[in-house]
Backbone as JSON Lines, residues from 0, in Angstrom:
{"i":0,"aa":"M","n":[-21.22,3.92,5.43],"ca":[-19.9,4.3,4.98],"c":[-19.95,4.56,3.48]}
{"i":1,"aa":"N","n":[-19.54,5.73,3.06],"ca":[-19.56,6.11,1.65],"c":[-18.15,6.29,1.12]}
{"i":2,"aa":"E","n":[-17.31,5.28,1.29],"ca":[-15.94,5.38,0.81],"c":[-15.89,5.09,-0.68]}
{"i":3,"aa":"V","n":[-15.1,5.86,-1.37],"ca":[-14.9,5.64,-2.8],"c":[-13.44,5.25,-3.01]}
{"i":4,"aa":"I","n":[-13.24,4.02,-3.47],"ca":[-11.88,3.55,-3.75],"c":[-11.41,4.18,-5.05]}
{"i":5,"aa":"R","n":[-10.31,4.92,-4.99],"ca":[-9.77,5.56,-6.19],"c":[-8.49,4.89,-6.67]}
{"i":6,"aa":"F","n":[-7.79,4.21,-5.76],"ca":[-6.51,3.6,-6.1],"c":[-6.42,2.19,-5.51]}
{"i":7,"aa":"F","n":[-5.96,1.27,-6.32],"ca":[-5.67,-0.08,-5.87],"c":[-4.16,-0.2,-5.77]}
{"i":8,"aa":"V","n":[-3.69,-0.51,-4.57],"ca":[-2.25,-0.51,-4.3],"c":[-1.8,-1.93,-3.96]}
{"i":9,"aa":"G","n":[-0.81,-2.41,-4.68],"ca":[-0.23,-3.72,-4.42],"c":[1.13,-3.56,-3.77]}
{"i":10,"aa":"L","n":[1.36,-4.32,-2.71],"ca":[2.63,-4.26,-1.98],"c":[3.32,-5.62,-2.07]}
{"i":11,"aa":"D","n":[4.55,-5.63,-2.52],"ca":[5.36,-6.84,-2.54],"c":[6.35,-6.69,-1.4]}
{"i":12,"aa":"V","n":[6.07,-7.37,-0.3],"ca":[6.8,-7.17,0.95],"c":[7.94,-8.18,1.08]}
{"i":13,"aa":"H","n":[9.14,-7.65,1.28],"ca":[10.32,-8.47,1.5],"c":[11.0,-8.02,2.79]}
{"i":14,"aa":"K","n":[11.93,-8.79,3.25],"ca":[12.64,-8.47,4.48],"c":[13.33,-7.11,4.41]}
{"i":15,"aa":"E","n":[13.89,-6.76,3.25],"ca":[14.68,-5.54,3.13],"c":[13.99,-4.4,2.37]}
{"i":16,"aa":"S","n":[12.83,-4.67,1.75],"ca":[12.16,-3.61,0.99],"c":[10.69,-3.94,0.76]}
{"i":17,"aa":"I","n":[9.96,-2.92,0.38],"ca":[8.55,-3.06,0.01],"c":[8.38,-2.37,-1.34]}
{"i":18,"aa":"A","n":[8.01,-3.15,-2.35],"ca":[7.75,-2.6,-3.68],"c":[6.29,-2.17,-3.75]}
{"i":19,"aa":"I","n":[6.04,-1.03,-4.38],"ca":[4.69,-0.47,-4.43],"c":[4.25,-0.31,-5.88]}
{"i":20,"aa":"G","n":[3.09,-0.88,-6.19],"ca":[2.47,-0.71,-7.49],"c":[1.07,-0.15,-7.29]}
{"i":21,"aa":"V","n":[0.58,0.63,-8.24],"ca":[-0.73,1.24,-8.08],"c":[-1.48,1.25,-9.4]}
{"i":22,"aa":"A","n":[-2.79,1.06,-9.3],"ca":[-3.67,1.18,-10.46],"c":[-4.84,2.07,-10.05]}
{"i":23,"aa":"E","n":[-5.12,3.07,-10.86],"ca":[-6.27,3.93,-10.56],"c":[-7.53,3.16,-10.89]}
{"i":24,"aa":"A","n":[-8.61,3.46,-10.18],"ca":[-9.88,2.79,-10.43],"c":[-10.28,3.02,-11.88]}
{"i":25,"aa":"G","n":[-10.9,2.04,-12.48],"ca":[-11.27,2.12,-13.88],"c":[-10.38,1.19,-14.68]}
{"i":26,"aa":"R","n":[-10.01,1.6,-15.85],"ca":[-9.23,0.72,-16.71],"c":[-7.83,1.27,-16.99]}
{"i":27,"aa":"E","n":[-7.31,2.06,-16.08],"ca":[-5.96,2.59,-16.24],"c":[-4.93,1.47,-16.09]}
{"i":28,"aa":"E","n":[-3.81,1.61,-16.79],"ca":[-2.71,0.66,-16.68],"c":[-2.08,0.78,-15.3]}
{"i":29,"aa":"P","n":[-1.81,-0.33,-14.63],"ca":[-1.1,-0.25,-13.34],"c":[0.33,0.23,-13.57]}
{"i":30,"aa":"R","n":[0.91,0.84,-12.57],"ca":[2.28,1.33,-12.7],"c":[3.06,1.05,-11.42]}
{"i":31,"aa":"F","n":[4.34,0.86,-11.58],"ca":[5.25,0.64,-10.46],"c":[5.69,2.0,-9.94]}
{"i":32,"aa":"L","n":[5.47,2.24,-8.65],"ca":[5.86,3.52,-8.07],"c":[7.28,3.53,-7.53]}
{"i":33,"aa":"G","n":[7.76,2.38,-7.11],"ca":[9.09,2.3,-6.54],"c":[9.1,1.43,-5.3]}
{"i":34,"aa":"S","n":[10.19,1.47,-4.6],"ca":[10.36,0.69,-3.38],"c":[10.74,1.59,-2.22]}
{"i":35,"aa":"V","n":[10.37,1.14,-1.04],"ca":[10.77,1.81,0.2],"c":[11.41,0.75,1.08]}
{"i":36,"aa":"G","n":[12.06,1.2,2.13],"ca":[12.66,0.27,3.08],"c":[11.59,-0.47,3.87]}
{"i":37,"aa":"P","n":[11.99,-1.38,4.73],"ca":[11.02,-2.2,5.46],"c":[10.32,-1.47,6.61]}
{"i":38,"aa":"D","n":[10.71,-0.25,6.89],"ca":[10.11,0.52,7.99],"c":[8.69,0.94,7.64]}
{"i":39,"aa":"P","n":[7.7,0.58,8.46],"ca":[6.3,0.96,8.17],"c":[6.11,2.47,8.02]}
{"i":40,"aa":"A","n":[6.92,3.27,8.71],"ca":[6.79,4.73,8.59],"c":[7.1,5.19,7.17]}
{"i":41,"aa":"E","n":[8.09,4.56,6.53],"ca":[8.43,4.89,5.14],"c":[7.26,4.56,4.22]}
{"i":42,"aa":"L","n":[6.63,3.42,4.46],"ca":[5.5,3.01,3.63],"c":[4.33,3.97,3.83]}
{"i":43,"aa":"R","n":[4.03,4.32,5.07],"ca":[2.91,5.25,5.33],"c":[3.14,6.58,4.61]}
{"i":44,"aa":"K","n":[4.37,7.05,4.62],"ca":[4.7,8.31,3.93],"c":[4.44,8.18,2.43]}
{"i":45,"aa":"A","n":[4.86,7.05,1.84],"ca":[4.64,6.83,0.41],"c":[3.15,6.72,0.09]}
{"i":46,"aa":"L","n":[2.4,6.05,0.95],"ca":[0.96,5.89,0.71],"c":[0.23,7.23,0.8]}
{"i":47,"aa":"K","n":[0.67,8.11,1.67],"ca":[0.05,9.44,1.79],"c":[0.18,10.22,0.48]}
{"i":48,"aa":"R","n":[1.27,9.98,-0.25],"ca":[1.47,10.67,-1.53],"c":[0.49,10.18,-2.59]}
{"i":49,"aa":"I","n":[0.02,8.95,-2.44],"ca":[-0.93,8.4,-3.42],"c":[-2.32,8.97,-3.19]}
{"i":50,"aa":"G","n":[-2.76,9.01,-1.94],"ca":[-4.09,9.53,-1.64],"c":[-4.46,9.28,-0.2]}
{"i":51,"aa":"P","n":[-5.63,9.77,0.22],"ca":[-6.08,9.57,1.6],"c":[-6.4,8.09,1.84]}
{"i":52,"aa":"P","n":[-6.27,7.62,3.08],"ca":[-6.51,6.22,3.38],"c":[-7.86,5.68,2.88]}
{"i":53,"aa":"A","n":[-8.9,6.47,2.96],"ca":[-10.22,6.0,2.52],"c":[-10.3,5.77,1.02]}
{"i":54,"aa":"A","n":[-9.37,6.34,0.26],"ca":[-9.39,6.21,-1.2],"c":[-8.5,5.07,-1.69]}
{"i":55,"aa":"L","n":[-7.81,4.38,-0.75],"ca":[-6.88,3.33,-1.12],"c":[-7.42,1.95,-0.76]}
{"i":56,"aa":"H","n":[-7.21,1.01,-1.65],"ca":[-7.5,-0.4,-1.37],"c":[-6.17,-1.12,-1.51]}
{"i":57,"aa":"L","n":[-5.65,-1.62,-0.39],"ca":[-4.32,-2.24,-0.4],"c":[-4.41,-3.76,-0.4]}
{"i":58,"aa":"V","n":[-3.52,-4.37,-1.14],"ca":[-3.31,-5.81,-1.08],"c":[-1.83,-6.03,-0.86]}
{"i":59,"aa":"Y","n":[-1.51,-7.09,-0.15],"ca":[-0.12,-7.36,0.16],"c":[0.14,-8.85,0.08]}
{"i":60,"aa":"E","n":[1.39,-9.17,0.01],"ca":[1.81,-10.56,-0.03],"c":[1.74,-11.11,1.38]}
{"i":61,"aa":"A","n":[0.91,-12.13,1.58],"ca":[0.8,-12.73,2.9],"c":[2.06,-13.52,3.21]}
{"i":62,"aa":"G","n":[2.69,-13.18,4.27],"ca":[3.91,-13.85,4.68],"c":[4.43,-13.22,5.95]}
{"i":63,"aa":"P","n":[5.53,-13.69,6.46],"ca":[6.05,-13.19,7.74],"c":[6.26,-11.68,7.76]}
{"i":64,"aa":"S","n":[6.71,-11.11,6.67],"ca":[6.94,-9.66,6.65],"c":[5.65,-8.89,6.48]}
{"i":65,"aa":"G","n":[4.7,-9.43,5.75],"ca":[3.44,-8.74,5.48],"c":[2.5,-8.68,6.66]}
{"i":66,"aa":"Y","n":[2.5,-9.7,7.5],"ca":[1.57,-9.74,8.63],"c":[1.78,-8.57,9.59]}
{"i":67,"aa":"G","n":[3.02,-8.33,9.96],"ca":[3.3,-7.21,10.86],"c":[2.97,-5.88,10.23]}
{"i":68,"aa":"L","n":[3.22,-5.78,8.96],"ca":[2.93,-4.55,8.23],"c":[1.44,-4.24,8.23]}
{"i":69,"aa":"V","n":[0.63,-5.22,7.91],"ca":[-0.82,-4.98,7.86],"c":[-1.37,-4.65,9.25]}
{"i":70,"aa":"R","n":[-0.83,-5.27,10.28],"ca":[-1.26,-4.92,11.64],"c":[-0.97,-3.47,11.95]}
{"i":71,"aa":"D","n":[0.21,-3.01,11.56],"ca":[0.58,-1.61,11.79],"c":[-0.34,-0.67,11.03]}
{"i":72,"aa":"L","n":[-0.59,-0.96,9.75],"ca":[-1.45,-0.08,8.95],"c":[-2.88,-0.05,9.48]}
{"i":73,"aa":"L","n":[-3.4,-1.21,9.88],"ca":[-4.77,-1.25,10.41],"c":[-4.86,-0.49,11.74]}
{"i":74,"aa":"A","n":[-3.86,-0.61,12.57],"ca":[-3.86,0.08,13.87],"c":[-3.86,1.6,13.69]}
{"i":75,"aa":"R","n":[-3.3,2.07,12.58],"ca":[-3.22,3.51,12.34],"c":[-4.32,4.02,11.42]}
{"i":76,"aa":"G","n":[-5.23,3.15,11.07],"ca":[-6.37,3.56,10.24],"c":[-6.06,3.64,8.79]}
C-alpha cells in the first residue's frame, strides 16, 4: 500500500453536530473548517471536499456519538 497522507482531520463529535478541523501534512497551521450536522452523509460530503479518502487521516473523539460514525466511515472505505 502506497498511501500518502496529505491531511490530518480532527472530528469533535457531538449529538447535534460534528466540528471539523484539518492540518495539512508538514508544518502548516491547523484550521477549523466548520461544523456539519450529525448525519454521516453530511460528514462524508465535507470530507470529499478536503481530499480523497486515501489522503486523509482521521481522528475522532471516542464516545457514544463517535463509535457509530467511525463504523459508518470504515464500512464505506
